C-alpha positions as CSV (number, residue, x, y, z in Angstrom):
1,M,0.0,0.0,0.0
2,V,1.0,3.6,0.1
3,D,4.2,4.4,2.1
4,K,3.4,6.1,5.4
5,E,6.0,8.9,4.7
6,L,4.4,9.5,1.3
7,L,0.9,9.6,2.9
8,D,2.1,12.2,5.4
9,I,3.1,14.7,2.6
10,L,0.2,14.1,0.1
11,C,-2.6,16.5,0.0
12,C,-5.5,17.3,-2.4
13,P,-4.1,19.1,-5.4
14,E,-7.2,21.3,-5.6
15,T,-7.8,22.4,-2.0
16,K,-4.5,21.4,-0.3
17,Q,-6.6,19.5,2.3
18,N,-5.0,16.5,4.0
19,V,-6.0,13.0,2.7
20,A,-6.3,9.8,4.5
21,L,-6.5,6.1,3.5
22,L,-10.1,4.8,3.2
23,D,-11.0,1.7,5.1
24,E,-11.2,-1.7,3.4
25,E,-15.0,-1.9,3.6
26,S,-15.4,1.4,1.8
27,V,-12.9,0.3,-0.9
28,K,-15.0,-2.8,-1.4
29,A,-18.1,-0.8,-1.8
30,I,-16.4,1.6,-4.3
31,N,-15.2,-1.3,-6.4
32,K,-18.7,-2.7,-6.5
33,K,-20.0,0.6,-7.7
34,I,-17.3,0.7,-10.4
35,K,-18.2,-2.8,-11.5
36,D,-21.8,-1.8,-11.7
37,G,-20.9,1.2,-13.8
38,E,-22.2,3.7,-11.2
39,L,-19.2,6.0,-10.8
40,K,-17.8,8.9,-12.8
41,N,-14.7,10.9,-12.1
42,R,-14.6,14.7,-12.0
43,G,-13.6,14.7,-15.6
44,G,-17.0,13.2,-16.4
45,E,-15.7,9.8,-17.5
46,A,-17.1,6.5,-16.3
47,V,-14.6,4.8,-13.9
48,K,-13.9,1.4,-15.4
49,D,-10.8,0.2,-13.4
50,T,-11.2,-0.9,-9.8
51,V,-9.1,0.6,-7.1
52,D,-6.6,-1.0,-4.7
53,G,-7.3,1.7,-2.2
54,A,-8.4,5.3,-2.0
55,L,-7.3,8.6,-0.4
56,L,-10.2,10.5,1.0
57,R,-10.0,14.3,1.2
58,E,-10.4,15.8,4.6
59,D,-13.9,17.3,3.8
60,R,-15.0,13.8,2.7
61,K,-16.3,15.1,-0.6
62,Y,-13.9,13.4,-3.0
63,F,-11.4,10.6,-3.0
64,Y,-8.4,9.9,-5.1
65,P,-7.9,6.3,-6.4
66,I,-4.9,4.2,-5.7
67,R,-3.9,1.7,-8.4
68,E,-0.9,-0.6,-8.3
69,D,0.2,1.2,-5.1
70,I,0.3,4.6,-6.9
71,P,-2.1,7.4,-5.7
72,I,-3.7,9.1,-8.7
73,M,-3.6,12.7,-7.4
74,L,-5.2,14.5,-10.5
75,I,-8.2,16.7,-10.0
76,D,-10.1,15.2,-12.9
77,E,-9.5,11.6,-11.6
78,A,-11.0,12.4,-8.2
79,I,-14.3,10.6,-7.6
80,E,-17.2,12.0,-5.5
81,F,-17.4,10.2,-2.1
82,T,-21.0,9.5,-1.1
83,V,-22.2,8.6,2.3
84,H,-23.8,5.5,0.8
85,T,-20.4,4.1,-0.3
């Protein structure tokens, strides 16, 4: 997973808020929504690839996917985090 030292320096590229790793249960729920074709990223594209993890923005509005242990910290790749995740 993401190195602890890297996690300590990462922040949202848009708001500069801190980010934190999402729990495994939320990641499973996100991957189910991806498989069901229910998620779009901020760029408006359907999210097709499941995630290995996710970094949730401090305000809990968006998360950044982690794939192959690499956080994708691009604003257009952020995905809205819903309470129902």
